[in-house]
C-alpha positions as CSV (number, residue, x, y, z in Angstrom):
1,M,50.5,-101.9,70.9
2,A,53.5,-101.1,68.9
3,Q,56.4,-103.7,68.7
4,P,59.8,-103.1,69.5
5,P,62.3,-102.8,66.7
6,H,64.1,-105.9,65.3
7,G,66.7,-107.0,67.6
8,N,65.4,-104.9,70.5
9,A,62.6,-107.4,71.8
10,N,63.8,-107.6,75.2
11,L,63.8,-103.9,75.6
12,L,64.6,-103.8,79.5
13,T,67.9,-105.6,78.8
14,V,69.3,-102.7,76.8
15,P,72.1,-100.6,78.3
16,Y,71.1,-98.1,81.2
17,S,67.4,-99.4,80.7
18,I,64.8,-98.4,83.2
19,P,64.2,-101.1,85.8
20,R,60.6,-102.6,85.4
21,A,59.7,-101.4,88.9
22,L,60.1,-97.8,87.7
23,T,57.8,-98.1,84.7
24,V,54.0,-97.5,85.1
25,S,51.3,-99.7,83.7
26,P,49.8,-98.6,80.1
27,S,46.5,-98.7,81.6
28,L,47.2,-95.9,84.2
29,G,45.4,-93.5,81.7
30,G,48.0,-91.5,80.1
31,L,48.4,-90.5,76.5
32,P,51.1,-92.6,74.6
33,I,53.6,-90.3,73.0
34,T,53.2,-90.1,69.2
35,P,56.0,-90.4,66.4
36,E,55.5,-86.6,65.6
37,L,55.6,-85.5,69.3
38,A,58.9,-87.5,69.9
39,G,60.4,-86.0,66.7
40,N,59.4,-82.5,67.9
41,L,60.9,-83.3,71.5
42,R,64.1,-84.3,69.9
43,K,64.3,-81.1,67.8
44,I,63.5,-78.6,70.6
45,L,66.2,-80.3,72.8
46,F,68.9,-81.0,70.1
47,G,68.0,-79.6,67.0
48,N,67.6,-82.8,65.1
49,T,66.2,-86.2,65.6
50,F,69.5,-88.3,65.6
51,Y,71.1,-87.2,68.9
52,V,70.1,-89.0,72.1
53,F,71.1,-88.6,75.7
54,N,74.3,-90.1,76.8
55,Y,75.1,-92.1,79.7
56,E,75.9,-89.0,82.1
57,W,72.3,-88.0,81.5
58,K,70.6,-91.3,81.6
59,K,72.1,-92.2,85.1
60,S,71.1,-88.8,86.6
61,F,68.3,-88.6,89.0
62,F,67.2,-86.5,92.2
63,K,69.1,-88.1,95.0
64,F,69.0,-86.6,98.3
65,R,71.8,-86.8,101.0
66,E,71.1,-88.8,104.2
67,P,68.0,-87.8,106.1
68,Y,68.3,-86.0,109.4
69,S,71.9,-85.0,108.6
70,N,73.5,-81.6,108.2
71,L,72.7,-81.7,104.5
72,S,69.4,-83.6,104.7
73,Y,68.0,-80.9,102.4
74,A,70.4,-81.2,99.7
75,L,70.6,-83.2,96.5
76,E,73.7,-84.7,95.1
77,A,74.3,-83.1,91.7
78,E,76.2,-84.8,88.8
79,R,79.2,-83.2,87.1
80,G,77.7,-83.4,83.6
81,G,75.0,-81.3,81.9
82,S,72.2,-82.5,84.0
83,R,73.7,-80.6,87.1
84,A,72.0,-77.3,86.0
85,I,68.8,-78.8,86.4
86,Q,69.3,-80.6,89.6
87,M,70.5,-77.2,90.9
88,V,67.4,-75.4,90.0
89,V,65.4,-78.2,91.7
90,Q,67.7,-77.8,94.6
91,A,66.8,-74.3,94.8
92,N,63.0,-74.9,94.7
93,I,63.5,-77.5,97.4
94,I,65.0,-74.9,99.6
95,K,62.3,-72.4,98.7
96,Y,59.6,-75.0,100.0
97,L,61.6,-76.0,103.2
98,L,62.5,-72.4,104.3
99,F,59.4,-70.3,103.2
100,T,56.5,-72.5,102.0
101,R,56.0,-75.6,104.3
102,Q,54.1,-75.4,107.5
103,T,56.3,-76.8,110.3
104,N,55.8,-77.3,114.1
105,S,59.4,-77.0,114.7
106,D,60.5,-74.1,117.1
107,C,64.1,-74.1,115.7
108,C,65.3,-71.5,113.3
109,R,64.7,-71.8,109.6
110,L,68.2,-72.8,108.8
111,Q,68.4,-75.4,111.5
112,S,65.2,-77.0,110.1
113,L,67.0,-77.9,106.9
114,S,68.9,-80.4,108.8
115,E,65.8,-81.9,110.3
116,V,64.5,-83.5,107.0
117,G,63.5,-86.9,107.1
118,E,62.9,-89.3,104.2
119,K,59.3,-88.6,103.7
120,E,59.7,-84.9,104.0
121,Q,62.5,-85.1,101.3
122,E,60.1,-86.9,99.1
123,R,57.5,-84.3,99.7
124,A,59.8,-81.3,99.2
125,L,61.0,-83.0,95.8
126,A,57.3,-83.4,94.6
127,V,56.5,-79.7,95.6
128,A,59.7,-78.3,93.8
129,L,59.1,-80.4,90.6
130,T,55.4,-79.3,90.6
131,D,56.2,-75.6,91.2
132,I,58.5,-75.5,88.2
133,L,56.0,-77.6,85.8
134,W,53.1,-75.4,86.9
135,A,55.1,-72.2,86.2
136,A,55.8,-73.6,82.8
137,G,52.2,-74.2,82.0
138,E,51.5,-70.6,82.9
139,E,50.0,-71.7,86.2
140,R,47.0,-73.2,84.3
141,S,48.2,-76.9,83.5
142,A,51.3,-79.2,83.6
143,T,51.9,-82.5,82.0
144,I,54.1,-85.4,83.6
145,S,55.9,-88.0,81.4
146,L,56.6,-91.5,82.8
147,V,57.8,-94.6,81.0
148,T,55.7,-97.4,80.5
149,S,56.7,-101.2,79.8
150,D,55.5,-101.1,76.2
151,Y,56.6,-99.2,73.2
152,C,54.0,-96.4,72.0
153,F,55.3,-96.4,68.4
154,T,57.8,-98.1,65.9
155,P,60.4,-95.4,65.0
156,H,60.9,-94.1,61.4
157,L,64.3,-94.4,59.8
158,D,65.0,-90.9,60.5
159,Y,64.8,-91.2,64.2
160,K,67.4,-92.9,66.4
161,L,65.9,-95.2,69.0
162,D,66.8,-94.5,72.6
163,N,64.5,-97.3,74.5
164,F,62.7,-95.1,76.8
165,T,61.3,-92.0,74.9
166,E,59.2,-94.3,72.6
167,R,57.6,-95.8,75.7
168,L,56.3,-92.4,77.1
169,Q,53.1,-91.8,78.4
170,L,51.7,-88.3,79.2
171,F,49.5,-87.3,82.1
172,S,47.9,-83.9,82.0
173,F,46.3,-82.0,84.9
174,N,44.6,-78.7,85.2
175,K,44.8,-78.2,89.0
176,K,48.1,-77.8,90.7
177,E,47.0,-80.0,93.7
178,D,46.4,-82.9,91.3
179,V,50.0,-82.3,89.8
180,K,51.6,-82.5,93.2
181,K,49.6,-85.5,94.4
182,F,50.5,-87.5,91.2
183,V,54.2,-86.6,91.3
184,Y,54.3,-87.6,94.9
185,E,52.7,-90.9,94.2
186,H,55.3,-91.5,91.5
187,I,58.2,-89.7,93.1
188,Q,60.5,-93.1,92.8
189,C,60.2,-92.3,89.0
190,F,62.4,-89.4,89.6
191,E,64.5,-90.2,92.7
192,D,65.6,-93.8,92.3
193,E,68.7,-95.0,90.6
194,G,68.1,-96.2,87.1
195,S,64.8,-94.0,86.7
196,H,66.4,-91.5,84.2
197,G,64.8,-89.2,86.6
198,V,66.5,-85.9,85.4
199,I,65.5,-86.7,81.7
200,L,61.8,-87.4,82.6
201,F,61.5,-84.3,84.5
202,L,62.9,-82.2,81.6
203,Y,60.5,-84.0,79.3
204,S,57.7,-83.1,81.5
205,L,58.8,-79.5,81.6
206,I,58.8,-79.4,77.8
207,F,55.5,-80.8,77.5
208,S,54.1,-78.7,80.1
209,R,55.2,-75.7,78.3
210,T,54.1,-77.2,75.1
211,I,56.3,-77.1,71.7
212,T,54.4,-74.4,70.4
213,R,55.0,-72.0,73.3
214,L,58.7,-72.8,73.3
215,R,59.1,-72.0,69.8
216,E,57.4,-68.6,70.5
217,D,59.8,-68.1,73.7
218,L,63.0,-68.6,71.7
219,D,64.3,-65.9,69.3
220,C,66.7,-66.0,66.3
221,T,69.7,-66.6,68.6
222,T,68.3,-70.0,69.8
223,S,66.5,-72.8,68.1
224,H,66.8,-75.6,70.8
225,L,67.5,-76.1,74.7
226,L,70.7,-78.1,74.8
227,H,74.1,-77.8,72.9
228,L,77.0,-80.0,72.7
229,S,80.2,-79.0,74.6
230,L,83.3,-81.2,75.2
231,G,81.3,-84.4,74.5
232,N,78.4,-83.7,76.6
233,F,74.9,-81.9,76.2
234,V,74.7,-78.7,78.4
235,C,71.7,-76.5,79.1
236,R,71.5,-73.3,77.1
237,Q,70.1,-70.1,78.9
238,A,66.8,-70.6,77.5
239,L,66.4,-73.8,79.3
240,M,67.8,-72.2,82.6
241,N,65.2,-69.7,82.2
242,L,62.6,-71.9,81.6
243,L,63.5,-73.7,84.8
244,L,63.5,-70.5,86.7
245,T,60.6,-68.4,85.0
246,G,58.3,-70.7,83.2
247,R,59.5,-69.1,79.9
248,A,62.4,-70.1,77.7
249,S,63.7,-66.7,76.9
250,P,67.2,-67.1,75.6
251,N,68.7,-63.9,77.3
252,V,69.4,-62.9,80.9
253,F,68.4,-59.1,80.2
254,N,64.9,-57.5,81.3
255,G,62.4,-57.4,78.7
256,T,62.6,-57.5,75.0
257,L,65.5,-55.9,73.1
258,Q,64.4,-54.0,69.9
259,C,67.6,-52.1,69.1
260,G,71.2,-53.1,68.9
261,D,74.2,-51.3,70.7
262,D,74.3,-48.8,68.1
263,G,70.6,-47.8,68.5
264,S,69.6,-49.0,65.2
265,P,66.5,-51.4,65.2
266,L,67.2,-55.2,65.0
267,E,65.7,-57.3,62.2
268,K,64.2,-59.6,64.8
269,P,63.8,-58.6,68.6
270,L,65.6,-60.7,71.3
271,H,63.8,-62.2,74.2
272,G,64.7,-61.5,77.8
273,V,63.1,-61.9,81.2
274,L,59.6,-60.2,81.4
275,A,59.0,-60.9,85.3
276,R,60.7,-61.5,88.5
277,S,60.6,-65.2,89.7
278,A,60.6,-66.7,92.9
279,V,64.3,-68.0,92.5
280,G,66.9,-65.8,91.1
281,Y,70.1,-66.3,89.2
282,L,73.7,-65.0,89.1
283,H,76.2,-65.6,86.4
284,W,80.2,-65.5,86.7
285,S,82.8,-66.7,84.1
286,R,86.3,-66.0,84.3
287,E,86.8,-67.0,80.8
288,L,83.9,-64.9,79.3
289,L,85.0,-61.8,81.4
290,E,88.5,-62.0,79.8
291,R,86.9,-62.3,76.4
292,T,84.8,-59.2,77.5
293,K,81.6,-61.3,76.7
294,L,80.1,-61.9,80.3
295,P,76.6,-61.1,79.9
296,M,74.9,-58.7,82.4
297,V,72.1,-60.3,84.2
298,G,69.1,-58.0,84.6
299,S,67.2,-57.1,87.7
300,M,64.4,-59.6,87.1
301,L,66.7,-62.5,87.7
302,K,69.1,-60.7,90.0
303,T,66.4,-59.6,92.5
304,P,64.1,-62.3,92.8
305,K,61.0,-62.8,95.2
306,L,62.9,-64.9,97.7
307,P,66.5,-64.6,98.8
308,I,67.5,-67.9,96.8
309,W,69.9,-67.8,93.6
310,V,71.1,-70.5,91.3
311,C,74.6,-69.6,90.4
312,S,76.5,-70.4,87.3
313,I,80.1,-69.9,88.0
314,N,82.7,-70.8,85.4
315,G,80.1,-73.4,83.9
316,T,79.3,-75.1,87.3
317,Y,75.9,-74.5,89.0
318,S,75.4,-74.2,92.6
319,V,72.9,-72.5,95.1
320,L,73.4,-69.4,97.2
321,F,70.6,-68.7,99.8
322,S,69.5,-66.8,102.8
323,P,66.6,-67.8,105.4
324,N,65.9,-64.0,105.9
325,R,63.1,-63.1,103.6
326,S,63.5,-59.4,104.4
327,L,67.0,-59.3,102.6
328,L,65.3,-58.4,99.4
329,S,62.6,-55.9,100.9
330,D,64.5,-54.0,103.5
331,W,67.8,-52.4,102.3
332,K,69.1,-51.9,105.6
333,M,69.4,-55.7,105.7
334,E,71.8,-55.6,102.9
335,H,74.5,-53.7,104.9
336,L,75.8,-56.8,106.7
337,F,74.2,-60.4,106.4
338,H,74.7,-64.1,106.0
339,M,74.4,-66.3,103.0
340,Y,74.6,-69.9,102.7
341,F,76.2,-71.9,99.9
342,Y,75.7,-75.3,98.6
343,N,77.5,-76.6,95.3
344,G,75.8,-80.3,95.2
345,Q,79.2,-82.0,95.0
346,P,79.5,-85.1,97.4
347,S,82.9,-83.5,98.7
348,Q,80.8,-80.9,100.4
349,Q,80.0,-82.0,103.9
350,S,78.3,-79.0,105.3
351,T,76.7,-75.8,104.1
352,A,79.2,-73.1,103.7
353,L,78.4,-69.9,105.6
354,L,79.4,-66.5,104.1
355,T,79.2,-63.3,105.8
356,I,78.6,-60.3,103.2
357,D,79.6,-56.7,104.0
358,T,78.5,-54.3,101.5
359,H,80.1,-51.3,103.3
360,S,83.8,-52.1,104.0
361,H,85.1,-52.5,100.3
362,H,88.4,-54.1,101.7
363,W,88.2,-56.8,99.3
364,E,90.1,-54.5,96.9
365,V,93.1,-54.3,98.9
366,G,96.1,-56.0,96.8
367,I,94.2,-55.7,93.7
368,K,97.4,-54.4,92.0
369,D,99.1,-57.8,92.9
370,T,99.3,-59.7,89.7
371,Q,101.4,-62.6,91.1
372,G,99.7,-66.0,91.9
373,D,96.6,-67.6,91.1
374,P,93.7,-65.3,90.3
375,E,91.2,-67.8,91.7
376,K,93.1,-67.3,95.1
377,R,93.1,-63.7,95.0
378,F,89.6,-63.3,93.8
379,P,87.5,-66.5,94.3
380,S,84.8,-66.9,91.6
381,L,82.1,-67.4,94.0
382,E,82.9,-64.1,95.5
383,M,83.0,-62.3,92.2
384,A,79.4,-63.9,91.4
385,V,78.1,-62.3,94.6
386,R,79.5,-58.8,93.7
387,T,77.6,-59.1,90.5
388,K,74.5,-58.4,92.7
389,W,76.2,-56.5,95.6
390,E,79.0,-54.5,94.1
391,G,82.1,-54.2,96.0
392,A,81.1,-56.3,98.8
393,A,83.6,-57.8,101.3
394,I,83.0,-61.7,101.8
395,D,84.2,-63.7,104.9
396,W,84.0,-67.4,104.6
397,N,84.1,-67.9,108.4
398,G,87.0,-70.4,108.4
399,T,86.1,-72.3,105.3
400,M,88.5,-72.5,102.4
401,P,87.0,-70.7,99.5
402,F,85.7,-73.0,96.8
403,F,82.8,-73.0,94.4
């Protein structure tokens, strides 16, 4: 057993450490992390071995709202960089509750989201995490990383200690049911306060994809998955695509780009999205639009298999969804329909109901009015919706527009 570095003998008293109750026994059977793998993990995340996750990330976990409440299906999301991961997991929880699970309830699908008890919350989280990890492992394998009470190695001088990555044990599985069972049995390691649950899931995602495949996924525009912005680590598009599609392509367009805007061959191809995923993605940024740098999301992400979208709106992540599976398969359904919106913030007390009208186009009335707050005239969520349904009129049904 490796010894804690000098001065850290009592490793469970370090700031933001994981409670002993949320660690697993070294005898559980996992493989201890090696110094080489820990270094490669840091490099694929941060681009170096000296950065470590800050307090905002360490305190992030998967916390549900009150069971059997209006938002019993919903996770409370952090304001920091981990929010993107929480919202993709949220979308997959909705996928399970609306479209995957077997239920004896006779109520409508949406009402069933408010009838989720604590055990069903745990089951939904386990399924959501498993689905994402299994896709990253190309539907052949997945790896779960958990923290033990013992150090697995003593760090080198060029590696900064964080007191939990050095204690990882890796558990690999070749059957999806075994992954789901293991995650469910250790769900407290992802959903309890102090668990570092979001980071452990992110580690599991990287190990499931493998460092080698991640390097193949990336292109010359992106060498690692997180970048530092305003003092916090935020997810690059490659990480978002890894969460959504199982592949860490750095771009939102379809396929692989071989030529530039002028038609000349690129020195190295740019990697986009190769296949439709179950959950989609919409992107809107007022700042990027004003700088004419708003990327055009391709149809692979914009038209998913199920009517659920993770939305990146002005750098903030949320979820837009419909319980009507036919919305994406019957064009007549897209004339007038309802969508539901959840942004993860504790201030949202109920799921927002939006009515989308793709035929009236009356949203453009008053567009020449240049006075006032542009967010009030053209709410950013509405503009994100219009990247999918161009020109749609959106009724908030009495709710003050927000995102």
